N, C-alpha and C positions, 0 to 999 in steps of 0.2 A: 548510398542514404541520398534521400530527400533531401533540397537547397531546402536552406534557412531562409526564412520572410521578412523573419522578426522584425528584421530592421526598418526595409520597408512599408510593413503595415505599420509598426512604432511610427514614419514619419508618415503616411496619410491620417495616422490618426491625430495625430497632432492638428496638422495644419487644416485640420477640419474644425480642430478643438479650438484655436485659434484663428476661427474663420477666411480662411487662406481661396476657401470654395467649400461646399454643404456638400460635395459627394464625388465618389469615387467606385469606380470599374475596374478593379485591373483582371489582365489573366495574362500567362509566365509559362511560354515550355520550350518547347522542341518541333520540329516542324511536322509529326509528326502525331503529336498530342498536349495541352496542358499539362500546366505542371503545376498551376495557382493558379484559380478562380476566388476573389473577393470583391463583397460592395459591400460601402461601408458612408458611411450619413445619410442621410436625407433628402429630397430631391428639391430643396429651396431651405433656406434658417429659422422654417419657423417650424415650432415642436411639431408642429399635427400635421404635415409635409408627411407625404411619403417616404418610404425610403428607399433608398437605390435597392435593383439586384441586379443580377449579372443578364441582364437581355435589357439593364435600361442603356438608352440610344441619346449618343449625346450632340450637340450642333457645335461643331468646333469650330465652327466661324472660319476669324481671319488664320487661323494653323493648317486648314484643309492645303494652303499652297505650299507652305515648309512641309509638314508632314506626309502629303502625300502625294499631292502634284511635283511636286518638283523630282524627287526620289523616281517615281515615274517616266516623266521627261527625263531627265538623266539617262531613261535604260534607254530606252527609243535611241537620244542622242550616241550610247554607244552603240546599240546595236544597228545604223545606217539609217534607222526608220526615218528619222526627223535631224532637222539639221537648225543652230540656232537662228543662222542668219538668216533663211528663208521668212517669208512671208505668212502670218497666220492663214491664211487664205489658201492658199495653197494648200493646205489642212482640211479647214473646214470651208467646204465652198460656202452656207450661208451665213461666213463673218461678216457683219458691218463695218466692219473699224477701217474697214481701204488697207492697200495694199503698202503697209507705210508701216503696218506696226511687226516686227519679227517675233519666229516664238519667244528667243532670248528676250525681245522687252517686253513682253504678256508678265514675264517673272520682276521687272522693274517697278509695273504700276503697283496704285495704291488696290485694289481689291476692286474698291467700288465702280476705278472706270473702267475696270476690263470687265465687272456682272452689267454695267450696264449696255453694253454693243452685245453680249451672245449668253447670255444665262436664260432667255427663251431658248433662243433658238439653240444652243450646243450639245442637248436631249435628241431633238432632228440630227441632225451634226451626227449622232451614236447611234440614233436609229430607234435611241425606247421612244420617240414622240411624247412623250410625258414627264412632269417632271413628279419627285413630288418632297413635299413642303414637311 
């Protein structure tokens, strides 16, 4: 029997109708395949705004640290690749924030303070050399 996503669908439709956010894209699945993919709403609150699609990309802004960076960092800590008390500069040689800031300290800082020091240098440190905006 296929999972029933009616409650989640209704919640998203209600949130959009109540203007909590203008749109959303959902994908839920197993490790090998999606079992629910759906786009909701428009890209802004205007009636003439384009509809969201499965390919819509959202800027997660400050949520990135919570939803992406933290879990990946904790995996690295758990695997022994990184220690929370190590200096950031031990892992990112281009770091311009000095040796005082620890990896754990990155998670305590407001995002604006962190990005001021590494935003333009991190892609180089990771080997891509470019940023996408």
